[in-house]
KEMIDO-800829 format. One record per residue (C-alpha): z, x, y; residue number from 0. Coordinates in nm, 4 decimals. Layout:
! KEMIDO-800829
up; east; north; nr
Z; X; Y; NUM
...
//
This chain:
! KEMIDO-800829
up; east; north; nr
0.0042; -0.0079; 0.0050; 0
-0.0535; 0.1049; 0.3496; 1
0.2510; 0.2149; 0.5786; 2
0.3731; -0.0842; 0.7341; 3
0.6822; -0.3012; 0.8891; 4
0.7915; -0.5298; 0.6420; 5
1.0404; -0.8166; 0.7161; 6
1.2441; -1.0955; 0.5688; 7
1.4862; -1.3478; 0.7134; 8
1.7887; -1.4358; 0.4917; 9
2.0909; -1.6302; 0.5932; 10
2.0059; -1.6012; 0.9639; 11
1.9610; -1.2402; 0.9553; 12
1.6158; -1.0560; 1.0039; 13
1.5679; -0.7226; 0.8280; 14
1.2736; -0.5211; 0.9351; 15
1.2093; -0.2403; 0.6900; 16
1.0178; 0.0650; 0.7937; 17
0.7887; 0.1632; 0.4797; 18
0.5993; 0.4647; 0.4706; 19
0.7462; 0.6629; 0.1796; 20
0.4966; 0.9401; 0.1362; 21
0.5961; 1.0733; 0.4831; 22
0.9894; 0.9715; 0.4893; 23
0.8946; 0.6629; 0.6682; 24
0.7259; 0.8268; 0.9659; 25
0.5602; 0.5749; 1.1935; 26
0.2164; 0.5662; 1.2281; 27
0.0241; 0.4444; 1.5493; 28
-0.0428; 0.1065; 1.3959; 29
0.3247; 0.0838; 1.2834; 30
0.4200; 0.1520; 1.6554; 31
0.1676; -0.1113; 1.7695; 32
0.2862; -0.3689; 1.5410; 33
0.6612; -0.3643; 1.6114; 34
0.6543; -0.5671; 1.9695; 35
0.4690; -0.8594; 1.8379; 36
0.6656; -0.8687; 1.5209; 37
0.9882; -0.8754; 1.7318; 38
0.8471; -1.1246; 1.9501; 39
0.8075; -1.3485; 1.6642; 40
1.1469; -1.3255; 1.5355; 41
1.3002; -1.3425; 1.8848; 42
1.1436; -1.6865; 1.8933; 43
1.2617; -1.7895; 1.5588; 44
1.5645; -2.0300; 1.6128; 45
1.6698; -1.9211; 1.2417; 46
1.7230; -1.5713; 1.3520; 47
2.0568; -1.4937; 1.4996; 48
2.0748; -1.1163; 1.4306; 49
1.8356; -0.8450; 1.3238; 50
1.8743; -0.5393; 1.0985; 51
1.6192; -0.2319; 1.1181; 52
1.6337; 0.0046; 0.8341; 53
1.4123; 0.2280; 0.6306; 54
1.2743; 0.1717; 0.2703; 55
1.4573; 0.3859; -0.0088; 56
1.6772; 0.6811; 0.0721; 57
1.5484; 0.7646; 0.4577; 58
1.5520; 0.5741; 0.7609; 59
1.2776; 0.7349; 0.9502; 60
1.1563; 1.0770; 1.0013; 61
0.9993; 1.0185; 1.3408; 62
0.6167; 0.9841; 1.4321; 63
0.3544; 1.0685; 1.1888; 64
0.2429; 1.3790; 1.3454; 65
-0.1377; 1.3044; 1.2726; 66
-0.1125; 1.0498; 1.5350; 67
-0.0491; 1.3316; 1.7905; 68
-0.3899; 1.4940; 1.7268; 69
-0.5572; 1.2841; 1.9856; 70
-0.3451; 1.2033; 2.2815; 71
-0.0071; 1.2931; 2.2741; 72
0.0565; 1.0689; 2.5915; 73
-0.0887; 0.7758; 2.4164; 74
0.1143; 0.8212; 2.0972; 75
0.4434; 0.8510; 2.3309; 76
0.3456; 0.5343; 2.5211; 77
0.3089; 0.3207; 2.1828; 78
0.6561; 0.4695; 2.0881; 79
0.8217; 0.3718; 2.4130; 80
0.6695; 0.0139; 2.4037; 81
0.8009; -0.0415; 2.0631; 82
1.1419; 0.0967; 2.1727; 83
1.1563; -0.0990; 2.4842; 84
1.0756; -0.4034; 2.2756; 85
1.3537; -0.3461; 2.0509; 86
1.5999; -0.2757; 2.3156; 87
1.5051; -0.6139; 2.4692; 88
1.5428; -0.8215; 2.1791; 89
1.7637; -1.1129; 2.2879; 90
1.9982; -1.1193; 1.9860; 91
2.2462; -0.8530; 1.8259; 92
2.0503; -0.5922; 1.6508; 93
2.1763; -0.3220; 1.4187; 94
2.0088; 0.0090; 1.2734; 95
2.1129; 0.0768; 0.9004; 96
2.0588; 0.4446; 0.8861; 97
2.0507; 0.6699; 0.5780; 98
1.8898; 1.0066; 0.4963; 99
1.6817; 1.1376; 0.8063; 100
1.6916; 0.9615; 1.1360; 101
1.4770; 1.2094; 1.3584; 102
1.2579; 1.2098; 1.6685; 103
1.0956; 0.8601; 1.6813; 104
1.3613; 0.7218; 1.4182; 105
1.6327; 0.8042; 1.6578; 106
1.4592; 0.6740; 1.9248; 107
1.4190; 0.3203; 1.7502; 108
1.7994; 0.3440; 1.6268; 109
1.9114; 0.4282; 1.9836; 110
1.7410; 0.1226; 2.0949; 111
1.9414; -0.0947; 1.8619; 112
2.2654; -0.2342; 1.9922; 113
2.4677; -0.0762; 1.6963; 114
2.4277; 0.1925; 1.4354; 115
2.5853; 0.2189; 1.0873; 116
2.4914; 0.5150; 0.8917; 117
2.5603; 0.6471; 0.5566; 118
2.7597; 0.9584; 0.4942; 119
2.4931; 1.2313; 0.4597; 120
2.2659; 1.1065; 0.7230; 121
2.1058; 1.3530; 0.9712; 122
2.0076; 1.2878; 1.3168; 123
1.7946; 1.4595; 1.5544; 124
1.5974; 1.4256; 1.8595; 125
1.3152; 1.6813; 1.8478; 126
1.0896; 1.6934; 2.1215; 127
1.1643; 2.0210; 2.2041; 128
0.9961; 2.1490; 1.8790; 129
0.6327; 2.0028; 1.9553; 130
0.6708; 2.0673; 2.3373; 131
0.6774; 1.7039; 2.4347; 132
0.8637; 1.5820; 2.7555; 133
1.1038; 1.3052; 2.6142; 134
1.0330; 0.9719; 2.7926; 135
1.2764; 0.8874; 3.0914; 136
1.3749; 0.5622; 2.9750; 137
1.4482; 0.7101; 2.6182; 138
1.6493; 1.0028; 2.7656; 139
1.8394; 0.7577; 2.9724; 140
1.9319; 0.5430; 2.6915; 141
2.0416; 0.8443; 2.4902; 142
2.2745; 0.9720; 2.7725; 143
2.4268; 0.6225; 2.7852; 144
2.5112; 0.6396; 2.4346; 145
2.6290; 1.0011; 2.3908; 146
2.6948; 1.1290; 2.7352; 147
2.4870; 1.4153; 2.9095; 148
2.6251; 1.7160; 2.7463; 149
2.5430; 1.5794; 2.3881; 150
2.2051; 1.4573; 2.5122; 151
2.1263; 1.7818; 2.6427; 152
2.2347; 1.9746; 2.3234; 153
2.0242; 1.7408; 2.1178; 154
1.6959; 1.7582; 2.3404; 155
1.7437; 2.1387; 2.4149; 156
1.7798; 2.2378; 2.0561; 157
1.6293; 1.9623; 1.8477; 158
1.8829; 2.0702; 1.5827; 159
2.0024; 1.7994; 1.3431; 160
2.3682; 1.6817; 1.3288; 161
2.5456; 1.5015; 1.0616; 162
2.6969; 1.1375; 1.0423; 163
3.0408; 1.2363; 1.1371; 164
2.9385; 1.4221; 1.4569; 165
2.7056; 1.1393; 1.5429; 166
3.0240; 0.9116; 1.4799; 167
3.2339; 1.1546; 1.7248; 168
2.9967; 1.1542; 2.0189; 169
2.8963; 0.7825; 2.0026; 170
2.5727; 0.8023; 1.8572; 171
2.6722; 0.5796; 1.5452; 172
2.9439; 0.3113; 1.5401; 173
3.0391; 0.3282; 1.1503; 174
3.0077; 0.5696; 0.8786; 175
3.0046; 0.4519; 0.5480; 176
3.0364; 0.6124; 0.2010; 177
2.7320; 0.6708; -0.0217; 178
2.6489; 0.3325; -0.1684; 179
2.8324; 0.1155; 0.0785; 180
2.6286; 0.0680; 0.3561; 181
2.4156; -0.2338; 0.2399; 182
2.7424; -0.4019; 0.1591; 183
2.8806; -0.3410; 0.4989; 184
2.5834; -0.4427; 0.6856; 185
2.5818; -0.7650; 0.5037; 186
2.9334; -0.8187; 0.5698; 187
2.9121; -0.7419; 0.9340; 188
2.5936; -0.9519; 1.0211; 189
2.7394; -1.2409; 0.8308; 190
3.0437; -1.2044; 1.1021; 191
2.7705; -1.1674; 1.3734; 192
2.5966; -1.4792; 1.3086; 193
2.9278; -1.6768; 1.3031; 194
3.0053; -1.5801; 1.6619; 195
2.8919; -1.7646; 1.9864; 196
2.5490; -1.6702; 2.0429; 197
2.6112; -1.7514; 2.4270; 198
2.8977; -1.4771; 2.4351; 199
2.6658; -1.2246; 2.2508; 200
2.3570; -1.3019; 2.4633; 201
2.5465; -1.2385; 2.7918; 202
2.7305; -0.9408; 2.6683; 203
2.4358; -0.7738; 2.5857; 204
2.2785; -0.8440; 2.9204; 205
2.5936; -0.7237; 3.0906; 206
2.6635; -0.4284; 2.8735; 207
2.2851; -0.3065; 2.9175; 208
2.3471; -0.3028; 3.2966; 209
2.1946; -0.6296; 3.4222; 210
2.3616; -0.7119; 3.7430; 211
2.1727; -1.0269; 3.8748; 212
2.2644; -1.2874; 3.6252; 213
2.6417; -1.3620; 3.6789; 214
2.5663; -1.7019; 3.8256; 215
2.2943; -1.7836; 3.5287; 216
2.5676; -1.7274; 3.2620; 217
2.8423; -1.9023; 3.4078; 218
2.6039; -2.2094; 3.4301; 219
2.5205; -2.1552; 3.0707; 220
2.8729; -2.1433; 2.9792; 221
2.9489; -2.4614; 3.1734; 222
2.6866; -2.6585; 2.9939; 223
2.7087; -2.5196; 2.6726; 224
3.0199; -2.6628; 2.5217; 225
3.0893; -2.3614; 2.3363; 226
3.4163; -2.2708; 2.4883; 227
3.5536; -2.6054; 2.4136; 228
3.4236; -2.5937; 2.0653; 229
3.5835; -2.2268; 2.0209; 230
3.9346; -2.3643; 2.1614; 231
3.9254; -2.6620; 1.9619; 232
3.8315; -2.4602; 1.6321; 233
4.1044; -2.2177; 1.7067; 234
4.3637; -2.4885; 1.7471; 235
4.2615; -2.6750; 1.4337; 236
4.2200; -2.3594; 1.2154; 237
3.8763; -2.4017; 1.1290; 238
3.5516; -2.2120; 1.1666; 239
3.3654; -2.2841; 1.5021; 240
3.0313; -2.4522; 1.5190; 241
2.8864; -2.3120; 1.8322; 242
2.5672; -2.4966; 1.9564; 243
2.4290; -2.2698; 2.2236; 244
2.1368; -2.0846; 2.1072; 245
1.8925; -1.8320; 2.2762; 246
1.6102; -2.0167; 2.4384; 247
1.2816; -1.9738; 2.2851; 248
0.9683; -1.9121; 2.4977; 249
0.6481; -2.1400; 2.4931; 250
//
């Protein structure tokens, strides 16, 4: 089969799988191009309440397929940035489930997710210095926001790989799981996510990402949603809440 992005929706969680095992799930130009429309479709699916990005088999993504750089590296980088921005803009919680290598464009995609869970033994690297590529400004700022300027410079200047524990200490990942337990933990955590208020999650995502002009919008959404009343009632009645607000679908 051709390298591709596969997806499925189970129990309100969309899982997008990077599938190119012959090259450790490196992203081809076609795969970069296919990600934004795939995400747009999943964002508009009212059944989807969270998204997991992962790689097939024992690795996440080894970066861009270098053969795509033989033409215009600027064009290839533009494809990666558009895919990264589409992932960062996904309106529902996103989680990268990472094992094996998460390098170059793979690290770019993982950083664009809201959260990153990694398996012990995972290696992370941001490697444009090995190819003489200027890392995109937006990607650099996103990396700095996760790990701080010192660690971002270490990764970008050196292109060195770091292990999962160092990634955890620097804030590049949120949890590190023993080998064999990543899938179970991701399933448990996403089940938790889909049980929570989408209103809270959507507003928190915008605020945490630096949006400063939507306070009144979200206050109005909260007043009209009924989620707060339902959350309080469920707490007092010792039951699971049934939140009604959902991310609006376009078109």
